[in-house]
C-alpha positions in Angstrom: 129.3 46.2 133.2 130.2 44.7 136.6 130.8 47.2 139.4 134.0 45.3 140.1 135.4 46.1 136.7 136.9 49.4 135.5 138.0 49.8 131.9 140.6 52.2 130.7 139.6 52.3 127.1 141.8 53.2 124.1 141.4 52.9 120.4 142.9 49.4 120.4 141.2 48.0 123.5 137.7 48.1 124.9 135.9 46.0 127.4 132.6 44.9 126.0 131.2 43.1 129.0 132.2 41.2 132.1 130.4 37.9 133.0 130.8 36.5 136.5 130.1 32.8 137.1 129.9 31.6 140.7 131.0 28.0 140.5 130.2 27.0 144.1 129.3 28.8 147.4 132.4 30.9 148.0 133.3 29.1 151.3 133.4 25.7 149.4 135.4 26.1 146.2 138.4 28.0 145.0 139.9 28.1 141.4 143.4 26.7 141.2 144.0 26.5 137.5 142.2 27.4 134.2 143.2 26.9 130.6 141.3 27.4 127.3 141.0 24.1 125.3 139.7 26.0 122.3 137.7 29.2 121.8 134.6 27.6 123.2 135.8 25.4 126.1 137.6 26.1 129.3 139.4 23.6 131.5 139.3 24.4 135.2 140.5 22.8 138.5 138.8 23.6 141.7 139.6 22.6 145.3 137.9 22.7 148.7 138.8 21.9 152.3 137.0 18.8 153.5 137.8 18.5 157.2 141.6 18.6 157.3 142.0 17.4 153.7 141.9 19.3 150.4 140.2 17.5 147.5 139.8 18.6 143.9 137.5 18.7 140.9 138.4 19.1 137.2 135.6 20.5 135.0 135.2 21.6 131.4 132.9 24.5 130.7 131.4 25.4 127.3 130.9 29.0 126.1 127.7 29.3 128.0 129.5 28.2 131.2 127.7 24.9 131.3 129.6 21.9 132.6 130.2 19.4 129.8 132.6 17.1 131.6 133.9 16.6 135.1 136.0 14.4 137.4 136.7 14.2 141.1 140.2 14.1 142.5 141.1 13.0 146.1 143.7 15.7 146.2 143.7 19.3 144.9 145.1 19.9 141.4 147.5 22.9 141.4 147.9 23.1 137.6 146.5 21.8 134.3 147.7 21.8 130.7 146.0 20.9 127.4 147.7 18.2 125.5 145.0 17.9 122.8 141.4 18.6 122.1 140.3 15.8 124.5 143.6 15.0 126.4 144.9 16.9 129.4 147.7 16.9 132.0 147.4 17.5 135.7 149.8 18.1 138.6 148.5 17.2 142.1 149.2 18.1 145.7 150.4 14.5 146.3 153.3 14.9 143.7 151.4 13.0 141.0 151.5 13.9 137.3 148.6 12.5 135.4 147.0 12.4 131.9 143.3 12.6 131.5 141.0 11.8 128.5 137.6 13.4 127.9 134.9 10.9 126.7 131.8 11.8 124.8 129.5 10.9 127.7 130.8 13.9 129.7 133.3 12.0 131.8 137.0 12.6 132.4 139.1 9.5 132.9 142.6 9.4 134.3 144.4 7.1 131.9 148.1 7.5 133.0 149.7 8.6 136.3 153.1 8.8 137.8 154.1 9.9 141.3 157.7 10.9 141.1 157.8 14.2 142.9 158.2 14.0 146.7 156.0 17.1 147.3 153.2 18.9 145.5 153.4 19.7 141.8 153.1 23.4 141.6 153.2 24.1 137.8 153.2 22.4 134.4 154.2 23.6 131.0 154.0 22.0 127.5 157.3 22.2 125.5 157.6 23.5 122.0 157.7 20.0 120.5 154.2 19.3 122.0 155.2 15.8 123.0 157.1 16.7 126.1 156.2 18.7 129.2 157.9 20.1 132.3 156.6 19.8 135.9 157.7 22.0 138.8 157.5 20.9 142.4 157.9 22.0 146.0 160.5 19.2 146.3 162.9 21.8 144.7 163.1 20.0 141.4 161.7 20.0 137.9 161.1 17.0 135.6 160.9 16.6 131.9 158.2 14.2 130.7 157.4 12.4 127.5 153.7 12.8 126.9 153.4 10.9 123.6 150.0 9.2 123.1 149.7 6.3 125.6 152.9 7.4 127.3 153.8 9.3 130.5 157.5 8.9 131.3 160.0 11.2 133.0 163.2 11.5 131.1 165.2 14.2 133.0 165.3 15.7 136.5 166.5 19.2 137.0 167.8 20.2 140.4 169.2 23.7 140.3 166.9 25.3 142.9 167.4 25.1 146.7 163.8 25.7 147.7 160.3 25.1 146.4 159.9 25.6 142.6 156.7 27.7 142.1 156.5 28.4 138.4 157.6 27.1 135.0 157.2 28.4 131.4 158.4 26.6 128.2 159.4 28.6 125.1 157.0 28.3 122.2 159.6 27.4 119.6 162.8 26.5 121.3 163.9 23.7 123.7 164.1 26.1 126.6 162.1 26.8 129.8 162.2 29.2 132.7 161.5 28.5 136.4 160.9 30.5 139.5 161.5 29.5 143.1 161.2 30.5 146.7 165.0 30.6 146.8 164.8 34.0 145.1 166.1 32.8 141.8 164.7 32.6 138.2 166.6 30.0 136.1 166.9 29.6 132.4 167.1 26.0 131.3 167.7 23.9 128.1 165.8 20.7 127.9 169.0 19.2 126.6 171.1 19.7 129.8 170.5 19.1 133.5 172.1 22.3 134.8 170.8 25.9 134.3 172.0 27.9 131.4 171.5 31.2 133.3 170.8 32.2 136.9 168.9 35.4 137.9 169.2 36.4 141.5 166.2 38.5 142.3 165.7 41.3 144.9 162.2 39.9 145.6 160.9 36.3 145.4 159.8 35.6 141.8 156.3 34.0 141.9 155.2 33.8 138.2 156.8 33.7 134.8 155.7 33.8 131.1 157.3 34.2 127.7 156.3 36.9 125.2 154.4 35.2 122.3 156.1 37.0 119.5 159.4 38.4 120.8 161.4 35.2 121.1 164.0 36.5 123.6 161.6 38.3 125.9 159.9 37.1 129.1 158.2 38.6 132.1 158.5 37.8 135.8 156.0 38.5 138.6 157.2 39.0 142.1 156.1 38.5 145.7 156.2 42.3 146.2 153.7 42.9 143.4 156.2 44.2 140.8 156.6 42.9 137.2 159.9 42.9 135.3 160.3 42.3 131.6 163.7 40.9 130.5 165.6 40.0 127.4 167.7 36.9 127.3 170.3 38.7 125.3 170.9 41.2 128.1 169.9 39.6 131.4 171.7 42.1 133.5 169.1 44.8 132.8 165.3 44.9 132.7 163.5 46.1 129.6 161.0 47.6 132.0 159.9 47.2 135.7 156.7 48.5 137.2 154.6 48.2 140.4 151.7 46.2 139.1 150.0 45.1 142.3 149.9 45.7 146.0 150.6 42.0 146.9 152.1 38.8 145.5 151.5 38.2 141.8 150.1 34.7 141.3 149.9 34.4 137.5 151.0 36.2 134.3 149.8 35.6 130.7 150.4 37.3 127.4 147.6 37.5 124.9 148.2 35.3 121.8 149.6 36.8 118.7 147.3 39.3 117.1 146.1 42.8 117.8 146.4 42.3 121.6 149.7 40.4 121.4 151.5 42.9 123.7 148.8 42.7 126.4 150.0 41.1 129.6 147.3 39.9 132.1 148.2 39.6 135.8 146.5 38.1 138.9 147.4 38.8 142.5 146.7 38.3 146.1 145.4 41.9 146.2 142.3 40.4 144.5 142.8 42.4 141.3 143.1 41.2 137.7 144.9 43.7 135.5 145.9 44.1 131.8 149.0 46.1 130.8 150.5 47.0 127.5 154.2 47.5 128.2 153.8 49.0 131.7 150.6 51.0 131.0 147.5 49.8 132.7 144.6 49.4 130.3 142.1 47.4 132.4 141.5 46.3 136.0 138.8 44.1 137.7 138.4 42.7 141.1 137.6 39.3 142.7 136.2 39.2 146.2 139.2 37.1 147.4 142.6 36.3 146.0 142.7 36.2 142.1 144.7 33.1 141.3 144.7 32.5 137.5 144.4 34.3 134.2 144.0 32.8 130.7 143.5 34.1 127.2 141.4 32.4 124.6 143.3 31.3 121.4 141.9 34.3 119.5 142.8 36.8 122.3 139.2 38.0 122.4 138.4 36.6 125.8 140.3 36.8 129.1 139.2 34.5 131.9 140.2 35.0 135.5 139.7 32.7 138.5 139.9 33.4 142.2 139.7 31.9 145.7 136.2 33.4 145.9 135.0 30.5 143.7 134.3 32.7 140.7 135.4 32.7 137.0 135.2 36.1 135.4 135.0 36.1 131.6 136.1 39.4 130.0 135.2 39.9 126.4 137.4 42.2 124.3 136.6 44.0 121.1 
């Protein structure tokens, strides 16, 4: 077991092993986004500073952490989403939203692109219908996109925030999504109207958001001060629970898929830690050498991957 990982084992959770992959020399690459395509393949975006300009790379790794496909981007890619087994969506620092296709020869081709945001695209989320998606941007707006095969078209612009939008999460079965912003608000939206359904004024800046996979009214927010709050749409005035999860800004949140770990919430933070909680109880913690930026669960919930600004992907295997 890695000396940077500490497991708090219970009868329902045990860390089997931690594998650490160094993608590039730590001064050259940082992990900006990672998503599981399936149980055996991981989609990752990386960036590096070249002179005064950030550029990016998208890579697909197999279960042995070998690169099976890659593409270069002239700008860094802040977020990625999986549209299908060989079809992906990206949001770039230049405000561009794009669709990529993986070819059998190991190449990734950008087949569709639209630059409709005025500043960087900070987050993407696929809607419940699987043929639309939401983008969040530092231009204070969100956009709804049609992502049908051979189509990338914005259909609605949402402008309820007054500062940069930092996070977005779509409901898994309803035409709803949540957004977080530097204006200190978390907003609840319907894809069917341009104005927010609910506004939450937060004591600390919300920096990450995710829906619970099996409790349809429940979601969790991560904050700049390192706290996590779980809320219920039916009673937004109160928190189901709030706890001090980290010592610095939370950068990402992810619930494990439905299954025996379905109540497990993984968190990443600028304090370099990756943690897993059940309710508010800590069950596992690991460290990156520099900011931990992303967490992602495999479809089965057996694997948790984390990425950091140290240029590493850590794969945590659960049993």
